[in-house]
N, C-alpha and C positions, 0 to 999 in steps of 0.2 A: 133485850131488843128495844124496849122502851127507853132504857138509859142511853143506848147508842144513838137513838134519834134525837134525844135532848142534847147530847154532846155536839152532834153535828149542827143543830140549830144555833147553839151558843157560838160555835166556831164561825159560822156563816155571818152572824151579827157582828162579831168581833172584827172580821176582815172588812166588812162594810164600813165600820167606824174608823178603822186604821187607814183606809183609802181616802177618807174625807179630810184628813189632816196632813199638813206638810211641815217640814222642818222650818225653823226661823229663817235660815239662810235662803231657802227656796221662796218663802213668803216675801222676803225683802226684795229678791230679784224680780218677783212678779210686780211689786209696787213700783220699782224703778222702771220696768218696761211700760207700765201704764202711764207714767208721768211724761208730759210733753217735753221735748228737747228745747232748751233755751239757745237761741242764736246769739253769739257774741257780736256786739256792735260798738261803735263809738259815736258819740253825739256832740252836738254843738247847739248854741242858742240862736234863734232868729232875733234880729235886732233892727232898729231903725237907724238910718245913717244918711248923711248928705252925700249924694253921688251926682256925677255929671248926667245931664240929660242925654238920652241916647236915641239913635235912629238906626233901624235895620233896613238894608237895601240889598237887592239881588245883584250879584256880579257874575262874571265869567272868568274861569281859570284859563291861563295861557302859559306857554313855556317862557322861562326867563330869557332864553336865547333860542332862536330858530334860524337855520342857515341852509341855503341850497348850495351845495358844494359843486364847484365847476372845475373843469380841466383847463390848465393854462395853454396846453398845446393840443393839436389834433392827432388822431390816430385810431386804429382798430382796437376794440376791447379784446384783450386776450385772457384776462383774469378778473372775475367779478365775484368775490367770496361772500357777499352779504345779501340779505333780503329784508323786506319790510318787517318791522317789529323787532329786529335785532338791536341789541345794545352794543355800541362801539365805544372804545376808549380813544382818548386823544392820541394821535399818531398811528392808529390802526390803518392798515391798507384798505381803501375802499374800492379801487379799481387799478388795473395795470394795463397800459396800452402796449401794443407790439413795438419794440424798439429797433427792429432789424435795420431799417434804412438809416437811422441816425448812427448806429454803431459802425456801419460801413463808411459813412461820411467822416466819422471820428478817426477811423484808421487812416483814411486818405489825408486828413489834416495833420495827423501825427507824422506821417511819412514826409509831407511837405515841410513841416517844421524841421525835421532832421536834415533835409536837403538844404534848407536856408541856413541852418546853423553851420553846415560844412562850408557853404559858400562864404559865409560871414567870417569864418576862421581864416580862409584863404585871403579874403579881402583885407582883413586886419593885418595879416602878415605882410601882404604886398604894400599896404599903406605905411607900415613901419619901415620897410626897406626903402621906399621912395622918400620918406622924411629924411633919412640919413643922406640920400643922394642929393636931396634938395638943399640940405645944409652945406654941401660941398659944391653947389651949383653944377652938379653933374646932369640934372634933368631940368626940363622946363617947368615953369610954374603951372602951366595948363595941365601937364600930365599928372602932377601932384594933385591938382584940384579934381581931376576926373577920378582918380583913385579914392580920394576922400568922399566924393559924391557916391560912388558905388558902395563904399563901406557904410555910409549913413543910410542909404536906401535899403540895404540888406538888414540893417538894424531895425528899421521901421517895418519891413516885411516880416521879420521874426516876431515883433510885438503883435502884428496883425494875426499871424498864425497862432500865437499863444491865446489871444482873445477868442479866436474862432474855436479852438479846442475847448476852452472853458465854457463857451456858449453851448457847444454841442453836448458837453458833459452835463451841463445844467438841464438841457432839454431831455436828455436821457433820464436824468433823475426825476424830472417832472412826469415821465411816463407812469410813475407810481403816484397816484393821488391818495394822500393820507388825510385823515380826519383832523380838522383844527380844533375840535372840541369833543367832549364825551357826551353821549346822548343816544336817543332812540331813532332808528331809521324809520321815517314815516312815509317816504315815497322813493321808488326807484325810477331813474330817468334813462337808464340804458341797460343793455344786456350783452353777453359775450357775443362777439362777431359784429357788433354794430360799430359804425363810424361816428366818432365824436369830433365835432368842430372845436377849434380853439375857443375857449369860453363856454363850451357846452356844459349843460347840467349833468351831474352824475347821480347824486342822491340829495334828499332833504333830511336834515337831522334836527331833532328838538332836544334841548337840554332841559330835563325835568328835575334836576337836582334842586332847583329853586323855582317856585311858581310865582307868576305875576297875576294878580287879580285886578280886573278893570271894572269899576263901578261908575255908572253915570249918576252923579249926585245933583239934586235940585239946587238951584242958585242960592236959595235962602239958607241952606245947610252948608254948601261948599265954602262960604265965607267964614264959617266957624272952624274949618279944618286946617291943620298945619302939617307940613312934612315932618316926619319922625314921630307923629302921634301913633299910639298903639291902638289896634283894633282887634276884635274877636271875629273869627271866621268859622262858619259852620258849613261843612260839606256833607249834607245828609246822606248821600250815597256811600260815603266812606265811614262816617262815625257820627254818633249823637253827641260826642264831646267836641268842643270847639278847639280851634288852633289859634295861636297868638301870631299876629302879623304886624307890620309897620308900614305906614304911609310913606312912600318915597317921592311922590309928586302929585300935586294938584294942578292939572294942566290949565294954563291961562286961557285957552281957546275953548269956548263952550258951543253948544248947539243952539243957534238962535230960534229954532222952531220949538224945542222942548225946554229951553232954558236950563239945561243940565251941563255939568262939567265933568269930564273924565277924571277919575281919581285912580292912581296906580298904587298897588300894595304889593310888597314882597312877602313871600311866605316860604319858609324852609320846607323841603320835601325830600328828606334823606332816604326814604324807602320807596320813593316813586309811586306811592299809593294814589296821589292826586294826578289825574290825567288832564290833558288840554281839552277845554270845551265844557268842563263840568260846571254845574250851578253852585254858586257859593253865596251864602247869606252872610253879609258883612254888617257888624254892629259898630257904629261910630260913636265915640263920646264927643258931645258938643261942649261948647264953652259955658252953656247955661247949666245950672245945678237944680236939684230937687231933693226932697226928703222921701226916702223909699225904705221898704222892708226888704232886708237882704238876708240870705243864707249862704253858707259855703256852696260853691257850684257843684261839689261832689254830693250834696244832699239831693240834687235833682236827678231823678231817673225816669226813663221812659217805659211805661207799661201800656201795651196795646195802643201805641200811637198817642198816648196821653202823658203829659209831664206830671210827675207825682213827687211829693215830698213825704217821707215817713216821719210821723211824730210818735211820741210815747205816751200811752194812756194806761195807767194801772199795770205797768210792766209789760205791755203788749205793743207791737208795731201796728200803727193805724195809718193807712195811706190817705193823703189829702191832695186832691187835684189842684194844680196851680198853673198859672200862666207866667212864663218867664218874660219879663219886660226888657231885660238886657243883662249884660255882664260888666263887672267892674273889677279888674284884676282877678283875684281868686274867688270872687263872690258873684252870686246871681241875684238880680232884683226880681222879686216875684209878687204876684197878686193871687190871693186865695184865702182860705179860712185858716190862716196861720197868724198868730199874734206875736208881738215882740216878747221875748223871754221863753217862748215855747221851745222845748227840746226837739231837735231834728237829727235824724240818723245820717251820718256822713261816711261811715264805713260799714260794710256788711249789708248794705241795702240793695245789692244787685239782685238777690234771689229771695227777698223777703215775701211773705204772704200776709194778707190782712189778718190781724189777730194773733200772730205767732208770738209766743213769749220770747223775751230778749234778755240778754245779760249784758249790762253796760260795762265796757272795759274802761279803765282809767289810763 
């Protein structure tokens, strides 16, 4: 009995010791799980460079083209397939007017043309017969002249009939009003059953495939700008990343009260993200230059409404708050606790956290 108890005691101690150890593979897995994951990133160096002096001003986005489409003729609206907000393509039908009256007039004009053609054939045959008689002095000159007059009058009447038919056909074609451009319908000016006068408005369409930004630039800066200059445009409601635009006009007429001059900028908008009337922050490069600290603009990210650049300290990502002073091509001019030569993260920085270990890719 005593031996049995001793055996059970040794067996219990042995099982406790066995449970406290793991195999080398299990131990290695535990170490790996406890190690922090390194985030792969790419880096560049901050550097000093001579760049153009810049100024940032607020502008307003507008459609590149805006048109209120009108009907050339009057009539009752029989078909109106679109509504506000719809996107229409060039040559799409916007409205169709009832063509019944014009079609009836066209039938009458065609019948009149056929009658005149028949009379003209008879008059031509009669004139040929009288020409032969005239050559043999069998008829008087007056009778020949009367036949010639009738023939020429019928020819003119036929031309008039043909012109009337073409005009009526043109008016019938105009009963369908088609879009002269592709764009969004921003306003309806009629509905089914309404009467439209000739020249009356049908819809208003905006072409947002390309955006125009208008900025009122102070006089002292406007003289430093030229058409074809590149600009950076930031539409904060769309993205924190800027768009590249180009000045196409610095208008010569300024506002004498504010001493500002309107500057027009073209901006491609292929996916129609930018709408008319949005606020746009436009950064202009002036003719003056300065020495500035620059980093690739991809190094600047926004964290809780603060612009941040991640640098590398002892293998970890450390955020540094910066102020972006402007953009120059693919670089951003910044102000903050970043020095020339400091490494800054340009890829993989969108979801970094302070102090996270990183792996620098080449």
